[in-house]
Backbone as CSV, one residue per row, in Angstrom:
resi,resn,N_x,N_y,N_z,CA_x,CA_y,CA_z,C_x,C_y,C_z
1,MET,-56.792,-88.388,17.796,-57.736,-87.605,18.195,-58.222,-86.278,17.727
2,ARG,-57.684,-85.949,16.647,-58.266,-85.789,14.828,-60.008,-85.965,15.195
3,GLN,-59.654,-87.432,14.709,-60.988,-88.183,14.812,-61.829,-88.090,15.392
4,LEU,-60.978,-88.306,17.180,-62.327,-88.419,18.468,-63.349,-87.330,18.161
5,ALA,-62.066,-86.102,18.316,-62.894,-84.470,17.332,-63.581,-83.837,16.623
6,ALA,-62.845,-84.804,15.195,-64.600,-85.342,14.185,-65.326,-86.178,15.004
7,HIS,-65.672,-86.736,14.917,-66.288,-88.065,15.729,-67.860,-87.564,16.936
8,THR,-67.230,-86.481,18.055,-67.594,-86.194,18.668,-68.297,-83.960,19.123
9,GLY,-67.706,-84.213,18.273,-67.864,-82.959,17.726,-66.819,-81.358,18.684
10,ILE,-66.044,-82.228,19.601,-65.312,-81.260,20.458,-64.021,-80.894,19.617
11,ALA,-63.481,-79.345,20.199,-62.526,-79.303,19.337,-61.379,-79.669,19.838
12,LEU,-60.683,-79.649,19.389,-58.961,-80.138,20.130,-58.102,-79.015,21.677
13,THR,-59.239,-77.929,21.138,-58.663,-77.532,22.365,-59.786,-77.100,23.224
14,ASP,-60.628,-77.422,23.234,-61.239,-78.327,24.561,-61.336,-79.449,24.828
15,MET,-60.780,-80.552,24.733,-60.144,-81.099,25.383,-58.942,-80.854,26.473
16,LEU,-58.537,-82.307,26.978,-57.321,-82.518,27.879,-56.789,-83.514,27.947
17,PHE,-55.472,-83.956,27.907,-54.877,-85.610,27.798,-53.889,-85.759,29.088
18,TYR,-53.739,-86.104,29.366,-52.757,-86.731,30.453,-51.823,-87.610,28.931
19,GLY,-50.692,-87.512,29.911,-49.483,-88.764,29.280,-48.552,-88.795,30.040
20,ASP,-47.807,-89.341,29.974,-46.511,-89.904,30.534,-46.005,-89.436,29.606
21,ARG,-45.550,-89.585,28.074,-44.752,-89.092,27.493,-44.505,-87.460,26.695
22,LEU,-44.977,-86.511,26.757,-44.967,-85.975,26.098,-43.632,-84.730,25.490
23,ASP,-42.633,-85.708,25.693,-41.836,-85.318,25.515,-41.455,-85.210,24.273
24,GLU,-40.501,-84.158,23.073,-40.727,-84.747,21.682,-39.639,-85.863,21.958
25,GLY,-40.607,-87.060,20.643,-39.889,-87.844,19.946,-40.745,-89.244,21.565
26,GLY,-41.703,-88.489,22.005,-42.308,-89.592,23.517,-43.525,-89.747,22.644
27,ASN,-44.347,-90.845,22.899,-45.804,-91.697,22.048,-46.506,-90.525,22.292
28,ASP,-46.771,-89.574,23.378,-47.537,-88.756,23.482,-47.543,-87.370,22.779
29,TYR,-46.499,-87.228,22.608,-45.778,-85.878,21.954,-47.480,-85.552,20.846
30,PRO,-47.047,-86.359,19.926,-48.313,-85.930,18.265,-49.682,-85.777,19.186
31,VAL,-49.843,-85.768,20.160,-51.084,-84.948,21.263,-50.710,-83.253,21.310
32,LEU,-50.181,-83.298,22.089,-49.356,-81.599,22.504,-48.646,-81.071,21.426
33,ALA,-48.148,-81.773,20.373,-47.776,-81.684,19.220,-49.039,-80.256,18.163
34,ILE,-50.339,-81.209,18.510,-51.455,-80.685,17.600,-52.498,-80.041,18.140
35,GLY,-51.218,-79.474,19.439,-52.662,-78.243,20.058,-53.764,-78.981,21.631
36,VAL,-53.668,-79.649,21.922,-54.618,-80.502,22.319,-54.212,-79.742,23.387
37,PRO,-54.492,-79.588,24.510,-53.815,-79.497,26.275,-53.699,-80.191,27.084
38,SER,-52.787,-80.476,27.537,-52.069,-81.413,27.692,-51.470,-81.651,29.426
39,VAL,-51.888,-82.482,30.015,-51.036,-82.423,31.405,-49.869,-83.944,31.618
40,ALA,-49.083,-83.641,31.822,-47.582,-84.388,32.402,-48.008,-84.961,33.875
41,VAL,-48.186,-86.924,33.282,-47.954,-87.336,34.379,-47.176,-88.352,34.400
42,ASP,-47.299,-89.315,35.698,-46.109,-90.602,35.773,-47.112,-91.751,36.245
43,GLY,-47.899,-92.069,35.774,-48.501,-92.985,35.580,-49.458,-93.449,35.638
44,TRP,-50.334,-94.288,36.180,-52.101,-94.449,36.372,-52.152,-93.385,37.473
45,GLU,-50.886,-93.783,38.670,-51.933,-92.713,39.886,-51.708,-92.028,39.999
46,ASP,-50.630,-91.489,39.392,-49.894,-89.503,39.068,-51.824,-88.971,38.686
47,THR,-52.090,-90.087,37.370,-53.324,-90.177,36.595,-54.979,-89.237,37.330
48,ALA,-54.962,-90.213,37.306,-55.537,-90.338,39.298,-55.522,-88.878,39.508
49,ASP,-55.148,-89.014,40.408,-54.565,-87.837,41.381,-54.605,-86.743,41.050
50,LYS,-53.854,-86.366,39.682,-54.573,-85.071,39.551,-56.368,-84.525,38.611
51,LEU,-56.356,-85.711,38.732,-58.356,-85.872,37.551,-58.670,-85.640,38.938
52,GLU,-58.481,-86.382,40.443,-59.132,-85.806,41.474,-59.233,-84.514,41.910
53,VAL,-57.377,-84.053,41.959,-57.897,-81.745,42.280,-58.624,-81.388,40.846
54,LEU,-58.173,-81.330,39.207,-59.195,-81.051,38.385,-60.755,-81.042,38.628
55,LEU,-61.234,-82.412,39.092,-62.794,-82.539,38.995,-62.958,-81.794,41.126
56,ARG,-62.530,-81.199,41.497,-62.390,-80.461,42.179,-63.296,-78.919,42.406
57,THR,-62.431,-79.231,40.789,-62.985,-76.844,40.969,-63.703,-76.438,40.108
58,LEU,-63.581,-78.479,39.128,-65.002,-78.154,38.284,-66.956,-77.862,38.876
């Protein structure tokens, strides 16, 4: 994520990450731990549903 931020110029705090293992010890936890706003999901279908809700608000 830090490399993505450096490459794009987008601050970590301006990103939004969707992950199914945001719990401590989970493979997505390091993203949450470095301060990237994150949304917990239960699989790709849940990700799509939550993104659809978000996109309606933009």
